[in-house]
Structures are given as structure tokens and as C-alpha cells.
C-alpha positions in Angstrom: 115.1 181.0 129.1 118.6 182.3 129.7 120.3 179.9 127.2 119.0 177.4 124.8 121.4 175.0 123.2 120.4 172.9 120.1 122.5 169.9 119.2 121.7 168.2 115.9 123.0 164.6 115.9 121.2 163.5 112.7 118.8 164.6 110.0 115.8 164.2 112.4 117.4 163.7 115.8 119.2 165.7 118.5 118.6 167.5 121.8 117.6 170.8 123.2 119.1 171.9 126.5 117.4 174.7 128.5 119.5 176.8 130.9 122.1 174.0 131.0 119.8 171.8 133.1 116.8 170.6 131.2 117.5 168.3 128.3 114.9 167.3 125.7 116.1 164.6 123.3 114.2 163.9 120.1 114.3 161.4 117.2 112.1 161.4 114.1 111.0 165.0 114.7 110.7 167.7 112.1 111.0 170.6 112.2 112.1 172.1 115.6 110.5 175.4 116.7 111.9 177.1 119.8 110.8 179.9 122.1 112.5 183.0 123.4 116.0 183.0 124.9 118.8 185.4 125.8 121.5 183.3 124.1 121.0 180.6 121.5 123.7 178.0 120.5 123.3 175.5 117.6 125.8 172.7 117.2 125.8 170.5 114.1 127.9 167.4 115.0 127.6 165.5 111.6 129.4 166.6 108.5 130.2 167.6 105.9 127.1 169.7 105.5 125.6 172.9 104.4 124.3 175.2 107.3 122.1 178.0 106.3 121.3 180.9 108.7 118.5 183.3 107.7 115.1 184.7 108.2 112.1 182.5 108.2 110.5 184.3 105.3 108.9 187.2 107.2 111.4 189.9 108.0 109.3 191.5 110.7 108.1 188.6 112.9 111.2 188.3 115.1 112.0 184.7 113.9 115.2 183.1 112.6 115.6 179.8 110.8 118.8 177.7 110.8 118.9 174.6 108.7 121.5 172.0 107.9 121.7 169.2 105.4 122.7 166.9 108.3 120.3 168.2 111.0 116.8 169.3 111.6 115.6 172.8 110.5 115.2 175.0 113.6 113.2 178.2 113.9 113.3 180.4 117.0 112.7 183.9 118.2 115.6 186.3 117.7 117.7 186.0 120.9 118.3 189.1 122.9 122.0 188.3 123.8 123.8 186.3 121.2 123.6 183.6 118.5 126.4 181.1 118.1 126.6 178.3 115.5 129.1 175.5 115.5 129.8 173.4 112.4 131.3 170.0 112.3 134.9 168.8 112.1 134.4 168.1 108.4 134.4 170.5 105.4 131.2 172.6 106.0 129.5 175.2 103.9 128.0 178.0 106.0 125.6 180.4 104.2 124.4 183.6 106.0 121.4 185.2 104.4 119.4 188.3 105.5 118.2 187.8 109.1 115.0 189.2 110.7 114.9 193.0 111.1 114.9 192.6 114.8 118.4 190.9 114.7 120.8 193.4 116.3 122.9 191.0 118.4 126.4 189.4 118.0 126.6 186.4 115.7 129.4 183.9 116.0 130.1 181.1 113.6 132.7 178.5 114.5 132.9 176.4 111.3 135.1 173.7 112.7 138.1 171.9 111.2 138.0 171.1 107.5 138.1 173.2 104.4 135.1 175.3 105.2 133.3 177.8 102.9 131.6 180.7 104.7 129.4 183.1 102.6 127.7 186.3 103.7 124.8 187.3 101.5 123.6 190.0 103.9 124.8 191.6 107.2 121.8 192.4 109.4 121.9 194.6 112.5 124.6 196.5 114.3 125.9 193.6 116.3 129.5 192.4 115.7 129.7 189.2 113.7 132.7 186.9 114.3 133.3 184.2 111.7 135.9 181.5 112.6 137.1 179.1 109.9 139.2 177.2 112.5 141.4 174.4 111.1 141.7 173.7 107.4 142.0 175.8 104.2 138.9 178.1 104.5 137.2 180.3 102.0 135.3 183.5 103.1 132.9 184.9 100.5 131.6 188.4 101.1 128.7 188.9 98.6 127.1 191.9 100.3 127.9 195.3 101.5 128.7 194.9 105.2 127.1 197.4 107.6 128.8 197.0 111.0 131.7 195.0 112.2 132.5 191.5 110.8 135.6 189.8 112.2 137.1 187.0 110.1 139.5 184.4 111.5 140.7 181.7 109.2 142.5 179.8 111.9 145.2 177.3 110.7 145.6 176.5 107.1 145.7 178.7 103.9 142.6 180.9 103.9 141.2 183.1 101.2 138.7 185.9 101.0 136.6 186.9 98.1 134.6 190.2 98.2 132.2 191.0 95.4 131.2 194.3 97.0 132.7 197.1 99.2 133.3 195.6 102.6 135.1 196.7 105.7 136.2 193.7 107.8 138.9 192.8 110.3 141.3 190.0 109.6 143.0 188.0 112.3 145.3 185.2 111.1 148.9 185.1 110.4 148.4 183.0 107.3 145.9 185.2 105.4 
């Protein structure tokens, strides 16, 4: 598929939209396993929550797992174009762990309004990562050496960055 959009509306419910045309709604389903797509978007409407982006446990099988405390765990093939994750309008925690070795594409996280905490434990691949705190007082934690470009944008509010390792990153916010 060209695009696959996952929308989590509850712990075991949501929808999957294929190419913007075909919608599959589910309730009482666990977990969700997707196929191959150029661009993948995951939207977590409920909050506050913890969203974890990482590998599925096998770094060489081309799969990624994204889980949320307020939505269903979703595993899918590494997209070939981009991966975008949207948090809720509440205070979310977003944790980015090591991704599959095949992950070389851009990653965008839009944490949403609220006092969000975004932590990078590992930067995988050469693709540019863009992490947007959006509204609220956001905290960015860099717990890994970053190889490649990572753009941080705190949005509105008073935002902080904590780096426990050498890291090169771009800041774009007048209040940082």
C-alpha cells in the first residue's frame, strides 16, 4: 500500500485506513499486525499515555512495534518512505528504542499538547528524525549517541533538553 494510517481509539479498538480509501474498524482485537506500506502513520487519540516505538525483538526481520498504554500494540514492516506517530492532546510519554536494522527512513513524532516527555534510547538509520513537543512544557531526553540528524521542536511552553551522551541536534524554538 502507499499509505497505512492506524488510529487507536481505545486499548483494543481503532481503525486502519489503507491508501486513504479503505477503512477497517476493530474492537476487542489484540494485537494488530500490519503489512508493507510506503508511509505509515499511527495516531493515539486517548491520553495521557506512554507510547513506545521500537523493534519487535528481532533486529534483522524488517519489523517495528509501536505500543501505547491507551491503544493496541501494532507491529508492521519497516515502511519505505516515512513513519509518523501522533500523541494525544494530554501529557504523553514517548519512548524511542532501537529500531530494526532496516530502518533508514525519516521518523516524525508529534507529541501533541500537554507536558510531554520524549526520550531517545537509540537513533537507528540515516533518516532525519523530527521530534515535535508541540504545546505545553516538554522534556526531551537524549540517552544515546545520535548518529544522523535529529530535529527537536518544543513548540509553545518552556521546554528542556537533557543529554546524557554526546549528541548533535538541531533546536528550533524561541523558548528553548
